DSSP file (Angstrom, degrees, kcal/mol; ACC not computed):
  #  RESIDUE AA STRUCTURE BP1 BP2  ACC     N-H-->O    O-->H-N    N-H-->O    O-->H-N    TCO  KAPPA ALPHA  PHI   PSI    X-CA   Y-CA   Z-CA
    1    1 A M              0   0    0      0, 0.0     2,-0.4     0, 0.0    25,-0.2   0.000 360.0 360.0 360.0 142.5    0.0    0.0    0.0
    2    2 A A  E     -a   26   0A   0     23,-2.8    25,-1.6     4,-0.0     2,-0.5  -0.999 360.0-120.1-145.2 143.5    1.3    3.4   -0.8
    3    3 A N  E  >  -a   27   0A   0     -2,-0.4     4,-3.0    23,-0.2     5,-0.3  -0.745  32.5-135.7 -74.2 124.8    0.3    7.0   -0.5
    4    4 A L  H  > S+     0   0    0     23,-2.9     4,-2.2    -2,-0.5     5,-0.2   0.890 100.7  48.0 -54.4 -45.9    0.2    8.2   -4.1
    5    5 A T  H  > S+     0   0    0     22,-0.3     4,-1.1     2,-0.2    -1,-0.2   0.939 115.7  43.1 -63.4 -47.7    2.0   11.5   -3.4
    6    6 A V  H >4 S+     0   0    0      1,-0.2     3,-0.6     2,-0.2     4,-0.4   0.936 115.1  48.7 -63.2 -47.6    4.8    9.9   -1.4
    7    7 A A  H >X S+     0   0    0     -4,-3.0     3,-1.5     1,-0.2     4,-0.7   0.841 103.0  62.3 -64.3 -33.5    5.2    6.9   -3.8
    8    8 A T  H >< S+     0   0    0     -4,-2.2     3,-1.0    -5,-0.3    -1,-0.2   0.870  98.1  57.4 -59.9 -34.7    5.4    9.3   -6.8
    9    9 A H  T << S+     0   0    0     -4,-1.1    -1,-0.3    -3,-0.6    -2,-0.2   0.645 101.0  58.1 -71.4 -12.9    8.5   10.9   -5.3
   10   10 A L  T X4 S+     0   0    0     -3,-1.5     3,-2.3    -4,-0.4     6,-0.5   0.642  76.8 115.9 -88.4 -16.4   10.1    7.4   -5.3
   11   11 A L  T << S+     0   0    0     -3,-1.0     3,-0.1    -4,-0.7    -3,-0.0  -0.281  83.5  15.8 -57.8 133.2    9.7    6.9   -9.1
   12   12 A G  T 3  S+     0   0    0      1,-0.3    -1,-0.3    34,-0.1     2,-0.2   0.510 107.3 105.0  82.7   4.3   13.1    6.7  -10.7
   13   13 A T  S X  S-     0   0    0     -3,-2.3     3,-1.0     1,-0.0    -1,-0.3  -0.714  82.1-115.2-111.5 165.8   15.0    6.1   -7.5
   14   14 A R  T 3  S+     0   0    0     -2,-0.2    -3,-0.1     1,-0.2    -4,-0.1   0.527 108.1  72.5 -74.4  -4.3   16.5    3.0   -6.0
   15   15 A H  T 3  S+     0   0    0     -5,-0.2    -1,-0.2     2,-0.1    -4,-0.1   0.624  74.3  88.7 -88.0 -13.0   14.0    3.2   -3.2
   16   16 A L  S <  S-     0   0    0     -3,-1.0     3,-0.1    -6,-0.5    -4,-0.1  -0.764  78.0-135.3 -85.4 120.6   11.0    2.1   -5.3
   17   17 A P        -     0   0    0      0, 0.0     2,-0.1     0, 0.0    -2,-0.1  -0.240  36.6 -78.2 -68.5 164.0   10.8   -1.7   -5.2
   18   18 A S        -     0   0    0      1,-0.1    30,-0.0     2,-0.0     0, 0.0  -0.405  39.1-167.9 -60.0 135.3   10.2   -3.7   -8.4
   19   19 A L    >   +     0   0    0     -3,-0.1     3,-2.2    -2,-0.1     2,-0.3   0.305  37.8 135.7-108.7   5.9    6.5   -3.5   -9.3
   20   20 A A  T 3  S-     0   0    0      1,-0.3    32,-0.2    32,-0.1     3,-0.1  -0.399  87.6  -5.9 -60.2 116.3    6.6   -6.3  -12.0
   21   21 A G  T 3  S+     0   0    0     30,-2.8    -1,-0.3    -2,-0.3    31,-0.2   0.561 105.5 138.1  76.6   9.0    3.6   -8.4  -11.4
   22   22 A A    <   -     0   0    0     -3,-2.2    31,-3.2    29,-0.2    32,-1.2  -0.429  55.9-129.5 -86.0 158.2    2.6   -6.5   -8.2
   23   23 A I  E     - b   0  54A   0     30,-0.2     2,-0.5    29,-0.2    32,-0.2  -0.957  28.0-155.6-101.8 120.0   -0.7   -5.4   -7.0
   24   24 A L  E     - b   0  55A   0     30,-2.3    32,-2.8    -2,-0.6     2,-0.5  -0.858   6.6-162.9-101.7 125.8   -0.4   -1.7   -6.1
   25   25 A V  E     - b   0  56A   0     -2,-0.5   -23,-2.8    30,-0.2     2,-0.3  -0.948  14.6-171.2-110.2 122.7   -2.8   -0.3   -3.5
   26   26 A L  E     +ab   2  57A   0     30,-2.6    32,-3.6    -2,-0.5     2,-0.3  -0.852  13.8 161.1-116.7 148.7   -2.9    3.5   -3.6
   27   27 A E  E     +a    3   0A   0    -25,-1.6   -23,-2.9    -2,-0.3     2,-0.3  -0.938   7.5 176.2-149.8 168.6   -4.6    6.1   -1.4
   28   28 A D  E     - b   0  60A   0     31,-1.9    33,-1.4    -2,-0.3     2,-0.4  -0.980  17.3-140.5-165.8 171.6   -4.1    9.8   -0.7
   29   29 A I  E    S+ b   0  61A   0     -2,-0.3    33,-0.2    31,-0.2     3,-0.1  -0.995  75.7   3.1-143.8 135.8   -5.5   12.8    1.2
   30   30 A G  S    S+     0   0    0     31,-2.7     2,-0.6    -2,-0.4    33,-0.2   0.661  82.8 130.9  71.0  18.8   -6.0   16.4    0.2
   31   31 A E        -     0   0    0     30,-0.4    -1,-0.2     4,-0.0     5,-0.0  -0.921  51.7-136.4-106.9 119.8   -4.9   16.2   -3.4
   32   32 A V    >>  -     0   0    0     -2,-0.6     4,-1.9     1,-0.1     3,-1.1  -0.265  30.3 -98.4 -71.7 161.4   -7.3   17.8   -5.9
   33   33 A P  H 3> S+     0   0    0      0, 0.0     4,-2.6     0, 0.0     5,-0.2   0.826 119.9  55.1 -53.7 -38.8   -8.1   15.9   -9.1
   34   34 A Y  H 3> S+     0   0    0      1,-0.2     4,-1.8     2,-0.2     5,-0.1   0.858 109.8  47.8 -67.1 -30.3   -5.7   17.8  -11.4
   35   35 A R  H <> S+     0   0    0     -3,-1.1     4,-2.3     2,-0.2    -1,-0.2   0.879 110.6  51.2 -75.2 -36.0   -2.8   16.9   -9.1
   36   36 A L  H  X S+     0   0    0     -4,-1.9     4,-2.7     2,-0.2     5,-0.2   0.917 110.6  50.3 -61.8 -42.5   -3.9   13.2   -9.0
   37   37 A E  H  X S+     0   0    0     -4,-2.6     4,-2.2    -5,-0.2    -2,-0.2   0.908 109.5  50.6 -62.5 -41.7   -4.0   13.3  -12.8
   38   38 A R  H  X S+     0   0    0     -4,-1.8     4,-1.9     2,-0.2    -1,-0.2   0.913 112.3  46.5 -63.0 -43.0   -0.5   14.7  -12.9
   39   39 A M  H  X S+     0   0    0     -4,-2.3     4,-2.1     2,-0.2    -2,-0.2   0.926 113.2  47.5 -67.3 -44.0    0.9   12.1  -10.6
   40   40 A L  H  X S+     0   0    0     -4,-2.7     4,-2.3     1,-0.2    -1,-0.2   0.850 109.4  54.5 -68.2 -31.7   -0.7    9.2  -12.4
   41   41 A T  H  X S+     0   0    0     -4,-2.2     4,-2.9    -5,-0.2    -1,-0.2   0.908 106.8  51.8 -63.8 -40.5    0.5   10.6  -15.7
   42   42 A H  H  X S+     0   0    0     -4,-1.9     4,-1.8     2,-0.2    -2,-0.2   0.915 109.1  49.9 -59.6 -43.8    4.0   10.5  -14.3
   43   43 A W  H  X>S+     0   0    0     -4,-2.1     5,-1.2     2,-0.2     6,-0.9   0.915 112.5  48.2 -59.5 -43.8    3.5    6.9  -13.2
   44   44 A R  H ><5S+     0   0    0     -4,-2.3     3,-1.0     1,-0.2    -2,-0.2   0.936 111.2  48.5 -63.3 -47.3    2.3    6.1  -16.8
   45   45 A L  H 3<5S+     0   0    0     -4,-2.9    -1,-0.2     1,-0.3    -2,-0.2   0.797 108.8  54.4 -64.9 -29.0    5.2    7.9  -18.5
   46   46 A S  H 3<5S-     0   0    0     -4,-1.8    -1,-0.3    -5,-0.2    -2,-0.2   0.685 109.8-124.7 -76.0 -17.5    7.7    6.1  -16.2
   47   47 A G  T <<5S+     0   0    0     -3,-1.0     4,-0.4    -4,-0.8    -3,-0.2   0.429  76.7 121.6  87.4   0.7    6.2    2.7  -17.3
   48   48 A A  S > <S+     0   0    0     -5,-1.2     3,-1.1     1,-0.2     4,-0.4   0.891  70.3  50.6 -66.2 -40.8    5.5    1.7  -13.7
   49   49 A L  G >  S+     0   0    0     -6,-0.9     3,-1.1     1,-0.3    -1,-0.2   0.839 102.1  61.9 -67.1 -31.1    1.8    1.2  -14.1
   50   50 A Q  G 3  S+     0   0    0     -7,-0.3    -1,-0.3     1,-0.2    -2,-0.2   0.604  98.6  57.4 -73.0 -10.4    2.2   -1.0  -17.1
   51   51 A Q  G <  S+     0   0    0     -3,-1.1   -30,-2.8    -4,-0.4    -1,-0.2   0.620  86.5 106.7 -90.7 -14.2    4.2   -3.6  -15.0
   52   52 A L    <   -     0   0    0     -3,-1.1   -29,-0.2    -4,-0.4     3,-0.1  -0.210  58.4-153.9 -73.8 153.1    1.4   -4.1  -12.5
   53   53 A A  S    S-     0   0    0    -31,-3.2     2,-0.3     1,-0.4   -30,-0.2   0.610  80.6 -18.8 -91.6 -18.4   -0.9   -7.2  -12.1
   54   54 A G  E     -b   23   0A   0    -32,-1.2   -30,-2.3    37,-0.2     2,-0.4  -0.958  56.4-132.7-177.8 161.3   -3.6   -5.0  -10.5
   55   55 A I  E     -bc  24  93A   0     37,-2.3    39,-2.2    -2,-0.3     2,-0.4  -0.998  12.2-165.8-130.6 132.1   -4.4   -1.8   -8.8
   56   56 A G  E     -bc  25  94A   0    -32,-2.8   -30,-2.6    -2,-0.4     2,-0.6  -0.954  11.2-149.9-111.4 136.0   -6.5   -1.3   -5.7
   57   57 A F  E     -b   26   0A   0     37,-3.5    40,-2.6    -2,-0.4   -30,-0.2  -0.930  13.8-174.3-108.1 124.0   -7.7    2.2   -4.7
   58   58 A G  E     -     0   0A   0    -32,-3.6    38,-0.5    -2,-0.6     2,-0.3   0.178  50.4 -39.0 -84.9-148.8   -8.2    3.0   -1.1
   59   59 A R  E     -     0   0A   0     40,-3.5   -31,-1.9    38,-0.1     2,-0.5  -0.600  40.3-162.9 -82.6 138.9   -9.7    6.2    0.2
   60   60 A F  E >   -b   28   0A   0     -2,-0.3     3,-1.1   -33,-0.2   -31,-0.2  -0.737  26.1-163.7-116.9  77.2   -8.8    9.5   -1.5
   61   61 A S  E 3   -b   29   0A   0    -33,-1.4   -31,-2.7    -2,-0.5   -30,-0.4  -0.380  64.3  -2.6 -72.5 136.5  -10.0   11.7    1.4
   62   62 A D  T 3  S+     0   0    0    -33,-0.2    -1,-0.3   -32,-0.1   -33,-0.1   0.831  93.2 126.1  54.3  36.5  -10.6   15.4    0.8
   63   63 A C    <   +     0   0    0     -3,-1.1     2,-0.4   -33,-0.2   -27,-0.1   0.461  48.5  79.1-103.1  -3.5   -9.5   15.0   -2.8
   64   64 A D  S    S-     0   0    0    -32,-0.2    13,-0.1    -4,-0.2   -32,-0.1  -0.834  88.8-107.4-102.7 145.0  -12.6   16.5   -4.5
   65   65 A E        -     0   0    0     -2,-0.4     3,-0.1     7,-0.1    -2,-0.1  -0.444  35.6-112.5 -66.7 137.0  -13.1   20.2   -4.7
   66   66 A P    >   -     0   0    0      0, 0.0     3,-2.3     0, 0.0    -1,-0.1  -0.386  51.2 -80.2 -62.3 150.4  -15.8   21.6   -2.4
   67   67 A P  T 3  S+     0   0    0      0, 0.0     3,-0.1     0, 0.0    -3,-0.0  -0.275 120.4  22.2 -53.3 133.5  -18.8   22.9   -4.4
   68   68 A G  T 3  S+     0   0    0      1,-0.4     2,-0.1    -3,-0.1    -3,-0.0   0.220  91.5 124.8  93.7 -15.1  -18.0   26.4   -5.7
   69   69 A E    <   -     0   0    0     -3,-2.3    -1,-0.4     1,-0.1    -4,-0.1  -0.469  39.3-170.1 -75.4 151.8  -14.2   26.0   -5.6
   70   70 A T        +     0   0    0     -2,-0.1     3,-0.3    -3,-0.1    -1,-0.1   0.251  54.2 104.5-129.8  13.6  -12.4   26.7   -8.9
   71   71 A S  S    S+     0   0    0      1,-0.3     2,-0.6     2,-0.1    -1,-0.1   0.783  91.2  44.0 -71.1 -21.1   -8.8   25.6   -8.4
   72   72 A D  S >  S+     0   0    0      1,-0.1     3,-1.2   -38,-0.0    -1,-0.3  -0.798  72.0 176.0-117.0  86.9   -9.6   22.4  -10.5
   73   73 A R  T 3   +     0   0    0     -2,-0.6    -1,-0.1    -3,-0.3    -2,-0.1   0.489  61.3  86.0 -74.3  -1.9  -11.6   23.9  -13.3
   74   74 A S  T 3  S-     0   0    0      2,-0.1    -1,-0.3     1,-0.1     3,-0.1   0.819  86.7-139.2 -67.9 -29.3  -11.8   20.6  -15.1
   75   75 A G    <   +     0   0    0     -3,-1.2     2,-0.2     1,-0.3    -2,-0.1   0.486  54.1 138.9  81.4   2.2  -14.9   19.5  -13.1
   76   76 A F        -     0   0    0      1,-0.1    -1,-0.3    -4,-0.0     2,-0.2  -0.507  48.1-132.1 -80.0 147.6  -13.6   16.0  -12.7
   77   77 A T     >  -     0   0    0     -2,-0.2     4,-2.1    -3,-0.1     5,-0.2  -0.556  26.0-109.1 -89.8 163.2  -13.8   14.1   -9.5
   78   78 A A  H  > S+     0   0    0      1,-0.2     4,-2.7     2,-0.2     5,-0.2   0.928 120.6  53.2 -56.7 -45.0  -10.9   12.2   -8.0
   79   79 A R  H  > S+     0   0    0      1,-0.2     4,-2.3     2,-0.2     5,-0.2   0.911 106.7  51.1 -58.6 -44.1  -12.7    8.9   -8.9
   80   80 A Q  H  > S+     0   0    0      1,-0.2     4,-2.4     2,-0.2    -1,-0.2   0.902 111.8  47.5 -61.0 -41.1  -13.0    9.9  -12.5
   81   81 A V  H  X S+     0   0    0     -4,-2.1     4,-2.4     2,-0.2    -2,-0.2   0.932 110.6  51.3 -65.6 -45.9   -9.4   10.8  -12.7
   82   82 A L  H  X S+     0   0    0     -4,-2.7     4,-0.6     1,-0.2    -2,-0.2   0.922 115.6  41.8 -58.7 -44.9   -8.2    7.6  -11.1
   83   83 A L  H >X S+     0   0    0     -4,-2.3     4,-2.3    -5,-0.2     3,-0.6   0.881 113.1  52.1 -72.3 -38.5  -10.3    5.5  -13.4
   84   84 A E  H 3< S+     0   0    0     -4,-2.4     4,-0.4    -5,-0.2    -2,-0.2   0.895 110.4  48.1 -64.6 -39.4   -9.4    7.4  -16.6
   85   85 A R  H 3< S+     0   0    0     -4,-2.4    -1,-0.2    -5,-0.2    -2,-0.2   0.604 125.8  27.4 -77.7 -10.9   -5.7    7.2  -16.0
   86   86 A T  H X< S+     0   0    0     -3,-0.6     3,-1.8    -4,-0.6     5,-0.4   0.552  91.0  92.0-126.6 -13.4   -5.8    3.4  -15.3
   87   87 A A  G >< S+     0   0    0     -4,-2.3     3,-0.7     1,-0.3    -3,-0.1   0.790  87.0  52.9 -61.2 -31.4   -8.8    1.9  -17.2
   88   88 A D  G 3  S+     0   0    0     -4,-0.4    -1,-0.3     1,-0.2    -2,-0.1   0.366  81.0  92.0 -88.9   7.4   -6.8    1.1  -20.4
   89   89 A L  G <  S-     0   0    0     -3,-1.8    -1,-0.2     2,-0.1    -2,-0.1   0.690  88.6-130.6 -75.5 -17.0   -4.0   -0.8  -18.6
   90   90 A G    <   +     0   0    0     -3,-0.7    -2,-0.1     1,-0.3    -3,-0.1   0.775  68.9 113.5  73.3  26.0   -5.8   -4.2  -19.1
   91   91 A I  S    S-     0   0    0     -5,-0.4    -1,-0.3    -4,-0.1   -37,-0.2  -0.871  76.9 -85.3-124.3 159.2   -5.4   -5.1  -15.4
   92   92 A P        -     0   0    0      0, 0.0   -37,-2.3     0, 0.0     2,-0.4  -0.394  41.1-163.0 -64.6 140.1   -8.0   -5.6  -12.6
   93   93 A L  E     -c   55   0A   0    -39,-0.2     2,-0.4    -2,-0.1   -37,-0.2  -0.986   5.4-171.7-124.2 135.5   -8.9   -2.4  -10.8
   94   94 A L  E     -c   56   0A   0    -39,-2.2   -37,-3.5    -2,-0.4     3,-0.3  -0.995   6.6-161.6-131.1 130.3  -10.7   -2.4   -7.4
   95   95 A E        +     0   0    0     -2,-0.4   -37,-0.1   -39,-0.2   -36,-0.1  -0.590  59.7  32.2-105.2 167.6  -12.1    0.7   -5.7
   96   96 A N        +     0   0    0    -38,-0.5   -38,-0.2    -2,-0.2    -1,-0.2   0.766  64.6 170.2  64.3  33.0  -13.1    1.6   -2.2
   97   97 A L        -     0   0    0    -40,-2.6     2,-2.3    -3,-0.3    -1,-0.2  -0.522  46.2-111.8 -70.3 145.4  -10.6   -0.5   -0.2
   98   98 A P  S    S+     0   0    0      0, 0.0     8,-3.5     0, 0.0     2,-0.4  -0.298  81.0 109.2 -80.1  57.6  -10.6    0.4    3.5
   99   99 A V        +     0   0    0     -2,-2.3   -40,-3.5     6,-0.2     2,-0.3  -0.973  41.7  66.7-131.1 147.1   -7.2    2.0    3.5
  100  100 A G  S    S-     0   0    0     -2,-0.4   -71,-0.1     6,-0.2   -40,-0.1  -0.998  94.0 -39.6 146.8-147.7   -6.1    5.6    3.8
  101  101 A H  S    S+     0   0    0     -2,-0.3     3,-0.1   -73,-0.3    -1,-0.0   0.180 101.1  87.4-105.2  15.2   -6.2    8.4    6.4
  102  102 A E  S    S-     0   0    0      1,-0.1     3,-0.3     2,-0.0    -2,-0.1  -0.752  89.4 -80.4-113.2 162.1   -9.6    7.8    7.9
  103  103 A P  S    S+     0   0    0      0, 0.0    -1,-0.1     0, 0.0     3,-0.1  -0.221 113.5  48.1 -56.0 149.2  -10.7    5.6   10.8
  104  104 A G  S    S+     0   0    0      1,-0.2     2,-0.6    -3,-0.1    -3,-0.0   0.712  76.4 167.1  87.2  24.5  -11.2    1.9    9.8
  105  105 A N        -     0   0    0     -3,-0.3     2,-0.3    -6,-0.1    -6,-0.2  -0.625  25.2-147.3 -78.8 115.1   -7.8    1.9    8.1
  106  106 A A        -     0   0    0     -8,-3.5     2,-0.4    -2,-0.6    -6,-0.2  -0.611  11.7-128.7 -82.7 140.9   -6.8   -1.7    7.3
  107  107 A A        -     0   0    0     -2,-0.3    -1,-0.0    -8,-0.1    -8,-0.0  -0.750  20.3-164.3 -88.7 134.9   -3.1   -2.5    7.3
  108  108 A L        -     0   0    0     -2,-0.4     2,-0.1   -83,-0.0   -83,-0.0  -0.982  15.8-131.9-120.9 127.3   -1.7   -4.3    4.3
  109  109 A P    >   -     0   0    0      0, 0.0     3,-0.5     0, 0.0     2,-0.3  -0.442  22.4-118.7 -75.5 150.1    1.7   -6.0    4.5
  110  110 A L  T 3  S+     0   0    0      1,-0.2     0, 0.0    -2,-0.1     0, 0.0  -0.670  89.2  12.1 -86.3 141.2    4.3   -5.3    1.8
  111  111 A G  T 3  S+     0   0    0     -2,-0.3    -1,-0.2     1,-0.2     3,-0.0   0.526  86.5 133.7  77.9   5.9    5.6   -8.2   -0.4
  112  112 A V    <   -     0   0    0     -3,-0.5    -1,-0.2     1,-0.1    15,-0.0  -0.767  64.7-106.6 -90.3 131.7    2.9  -10.8    0.7
  113  113 A P        +     0   0    0      0, 0.0    13,-2.9     0, 0.0    14,-0.4  -0.277  50.2 172.7 -56.5 139.6    1.3  -12.7   -2.2
  114  114 A A  E     -D  125   0B   0     11,-0.3     2,-0.4    12,-0.1    11,-0.2  -0.948  29.2-137.0-147.1 163.3   -2.2  -11.5   -2.8
  115  115 A R  E     -D  124   0B   0      9,-2.7     9,-3.0    -2,-0.3     2,-0.6  -0.994  11.9-162.2-127.3 126.5   -5.1  -12.0   -5.2
  116  116 A L  E     -D  123   0B   0     -2,-0.4     2,-0.6     7,-0.2     7,-0.2  -0.945   6.4-175.4-109.2 121.3   -7.2   -9.1   -6.5
  117  117 A D  E  >> -D  122   0B   0      5,-2.9     5,-2.2    -2,-0.6     4,-1.5  -0.879   6.0-178.5-119.3  97.0  -10.5  -10.1   -8.0
  118  118 A A  T  45S+     0   0    0     -2,-0.6    -1,-0.2     1,-0.2   -23,-0.1   0.851  81.9  57.9 -65.2 -34.4  -12.2   -7.0   -9.4
  119  119 A D  T  45S+     0   0    0      1,-0.2    -1,-0.2     2,-0.1    -2,-0.0   0.901 116.8  33.4 -62.7 -41.9  -15.3   -8.9  -10.5
  120  120 A R  T  45S-     0   0    0     -3,-0.1    -1,-0.2     2,-0.1    -2,-0.2   0.596 109.1-123.8 -89.5 -12.6  -15.9  -10.2   -6.9
  121  121 A G  T  <5 +     0   0    0     -4,-1.5     2,-0.3     1,-0.2    -3,-0.2   0.879  64.5 132.7  73.2  38.6  -14.6   -7.0   -5.3
  122  122 A T  E   < -D  117   0B   0     -5,-2.2    -5,-2.9     2,-0.0     2,-0.4  -0.922  45.2-166.6-127.8 149.9  -12.0   -8.7   -3.2
  123  123 A L  E     -D  116   0B   0     -2,-0.3     2,-0.5    -7,-0.2    -7,-0.2  -0.976  24.5-171.5-127.6 116.8   -8.4   -8.4   -2.3
  124  124 A E  E     -D  115   0B   0     -9,-3.0    -9,-2.7    -2,-0.4     2,-0.3  -0.935  19.9-138.3-118.8 126.8   -7.2  -11.6   -0.6
  125  125 A L  E     -D  114   0B   0     -2,-0.5   -11,-0.3   -11,-0.2    -2,-0.0  -0.660  11.7-154.7 -78.1 137.1   -3.9  -12.2    1.1
  126  126 A L              0   0    0    -13,-2.9   -12,-0.1    -2,-0.3    -1,-0.1   0.385 360.0 360.0-100.1   4.2   -2.6  -15.6    0.3
  127  127 A Q              0   0    0    -14,-0.4    -1,-0.2   -15,-0.0   -13,-0.1   0.388 360.0 360.0-115.0 360.0   -0.4  -16.2    3.3
């Protein structure tokens, strides 16, 4: 599991583990849709998203503009941006995982084999 903003800063460094065949679970807080789009475009351009076996989206808390705000004039929601930037990858996508910065935050171990079934809406740890 990774905070999208923090993990984006690891792209191109020796600190980002190999993502080949991995299920990446992302979450964030306080990033408006245009910044989410910019980060996911960076991931796409780096080739990192194309290596994945699946993506899970946790909570993106406070990532939509309040009504009447205009800093993101696109009118897109965080959910729309997440799906638009990942839908063509040909991998399973799962939304609304209980991970992020709100109460009820589930812990996910790193490097543990898992199965993501977008049709059933499940992420299952295999160990």
